[in-house]
N, C-alpha and C positions, 0 to 999 in steps of 0.2 A: 740723803735725798738726791735723786737723779737730776740731771740737767734738764732744763726746759727746752723743748724741741718742737719745730714746726716742719711741715712737709708741703710742698707745692708741686702741682702738675697742671697740664692743660689737656683736654680731651675733646674729641668730636666723633660721636657715634662709635664708641669703643666697647661694644657689647661683649667682646671676648676678653680683652686685656684689662679693662677697668675693674671687673670683679676680682681677677687674680691679684692686681696691684693693691686694691683696697683690702683684700683679705690678708695679704702678707704684711703691709705696713701698719694696719690697725692693731697688730700685736705690739707695736712699739710707739705709736703716736695716738693720743686721744682724739676722738672725733672732732672736737672744737679746735684742734691744732692741725687738721688736715684740710688744706685749701685747694680746691679744684676749680680751675677756670673751665667753664663749659662753653665751648666755641660752637654753639648752635646745634647740639645733639638733638636728634629726632627719633632715636630708636628706643628711648626709654631707659637707657642704661644708667643715666644719672638721676633717675627718679627713685632714690633710695636713701635711707638714713645713713649716718656714720661719717659724715664729712661736712665741710662748709662749702656750699656750691655758690659760685659767683659767675653769673652769665656775662659773656663778652661777645662782641660782634666785630667781625672784619669780613671784607668782601672776598678775600682770597686766602689760600694757603700762603703764608708769608713768614718766613723764618726770622727775618729782621724784626717784624712786629711781635712775634712770639717771644723772642729774646728780650726785647725792651719791656714787654708787659710783665714777664716773670722776674726780670732783674729788678724792676722797680718795686715789685712786691717783696723780693728778697731783702732789699734795702730797708723797707718799711718794717718787716718782721724781725730783722736782726736787732732792732732797737728794743724789742720786747721779749725775744727768746735768746737763750744761750747759744743754740745751734739751729741752723736751718739747712734742710736738705731739699734740693729741687731736682726733678728728673722727669723724663718722659714716661708715659704710662706703660710702655713695654720694657721698662728697665727695673731690674731688681738689684739693690745694693745689699750685699751680704758679706760679712767678714768670714775668714777661715774659723770654723767653729772650734777647731782643736787649739787655736791660739787665742782667740778673742771671745768665744761664746757667740752671743746673738748680736744683731745690729743695736739692740737696746744697750747691751753691755758696752759695745764699742763707743757709742755716743756718750754714755755716762763717763767714760775714761778719756774722752777726746779733749785735748788741751792745746791744739794748734789753731793757726788762723784758718787753714783749709787743708784738704787732702785730695789728691787725685786717686780715683779708683783704678783698678787694673781691669781693663775691658776684655770680656769674653762674650762670644756669641754662641748661643745654643743652636745646634744644627740637627734637623730631622732627616734621617736616612729613610726617606718615605717608601722605598721599595723593600725595606727590611723591618722597619719599626711601624706599629699601628698608628692610626690617627690619634692625636692627643685626646685624652679623656679629661675634660675640664673640671670634673668633680673629684679628681684625684690629684695629689701633689705633682706639679709639672717636672721638676728635675729628675725625680725617680723614674720617669717614663722615657727619658732620653739618655743616651750613652756617649754622645759626641759633642764637643764644642771647639772653638778655636779662638786664639787671642787676637784681639783687634784693638790697636792703639787708638783708633778713632773714638772708642768708647771708654778710654782711660780719662774720664772727665773729672774736673775739679768742682764737684757739685755739693759737697758737704763742707759747711764753713761756719766760722764764728765771727766773721767780719763781712762787710759789704763787698760783693764781688762784681767785677766788670768782665763780661765774657765776650768771646766771638759768638756769632750765630751758631746755634746747635749746642752751645755750652761745652764745646770740645776742649776749649783752652781759655786761659785768662788772657786779656789783651796786653798785659804787661809781660807776658811770657814766662812768669814764674810757675813752677810746678813742684809738687811735693808728693811723691808716689809712695803708696803703700801697697805692696804686691800681695798682701793677704787680705786686702779689701777689694772685693770684686764688684764690678758692675756687669751683671749678667743680662745681656741683651736678648729678649725673647722673640724678636721679630721673626726669626726662622725656626721657631719651635714646632711648626706644623706646616707642611708644604702647601696643602690646599687652603688652609686658613690665611696663610700668607698671601697667596695669589688672590683670594677673595678681597682681602684688605687693600691690595694694590688696585684691584678693579674699582673699589670705591674711591680711593684717593686719586686715581687717574681721571675719574669722572667729575671732579670738582674743580673750580677755578683756582689756578696758581698765579702768584704775582709775576709780573713780567721779569723782575730781577731774578727770582728763583729759577725760572725757566732759562733765562739767559745764561746764568752761571752754573746750570745743572744742579742746583741745590736740591737734595732729596730726589735725585733722578730715579733711584731704585724703586721709589714708590709709584712710579708711572710705568713700570715694566709689567706687562700682562701677557703678551703673546707667548705661547707655550715654549717654543724652543729658546727664545731669548730669556724667558723667565727661568727656565731650568738651568741655563748657562749662568745666569746671575746668581741663582740660589746656591750652587755648589762651587762656583769658581771665582766670583767677584766679591772681594772683601770691601769694595767701595774706597779702597785706599791705594790702589795700584800695586798692592802687595798680594802674593798668593795666599790662598786659604790653606793653612797647615793644621789639620784636624788633630785633636788630642782626645783620648778617652777621659771622661769626667771621673775624677777620683770619688770613691764612695763617700768620703766625708762631705763632699759638696752635693752629691746626689741625695744625701739624707736631709738636707735643709728643706723644710716645708714651705714650698712657694705655691 
C-alpha cells in the first residue's frame, strides 16, 4: 500500500497554469487530497471538480501571508498524511523517470524528513518555437531549460516545515538535495502568455513590504524591451542564464 499524500497550492486567476497543474498532479493524488487555496479567482478557472477548494481573502499580493497560510496548512496536514507536497501552480515536481519512475513511485519510496528538488526553468525560444498548445504535453513542445537554484525548493516533506517566503529554503538552513528530483518551473514556457500573466499581476495591489524588498519583482515587468531582457537574461538570482537542451527522457514526461 502506498504512502498517504497531500498536495497544497494557492491560485488567483490561473486559467492557463491551473489546468496543467491539476492534470499532472491528479495522476498521483486523489481529489480529496488536493487542497487549493483560491485567493479571489474571478476567471472561472477554479469552478471545476477534482480538488478541495478553500476560498481565502487578502487585500494584496503578500508573500509573507502566503507562506504563513500554506505553512500552517502543511503543519496541519502532516498530522494526517505520510507525505505533504506544497508548491506554486506553475511548478511541476518530477523525478528522473529512468531512475525513479513517476512522482507517485518516488513518494511511495520516500523515507526522509524532506528533500530539496533540483530547480530548472523551462524557456521558450519564441522566435523559433511556436506558441504553446495547451491541449498537448508541455515539455514535448520545448527544447531548452536552465538550472536555477532559486527553485531548488525543499517542498516535499514528512515533517512540519518552517520556510522563508517563497518556500525557497528552510529557516534552519538545512538542505537535502536530490538532483534527480526536478522542480520544473513553467513560468517562461511561453513568451506571450508569460507577458500576459505579468500584465495581470502588475495590475493588482502588492504589499508594501513586497514592493520595498523587490519580492517577485519579475511579475511586475511588462514593458517590451525590459520584459524581453528579463525573459532571456535575468535568472532572478544575479547569476547568468546558462541554457541546456532538455534530455529526451525529461521531454517525454507528460505534463
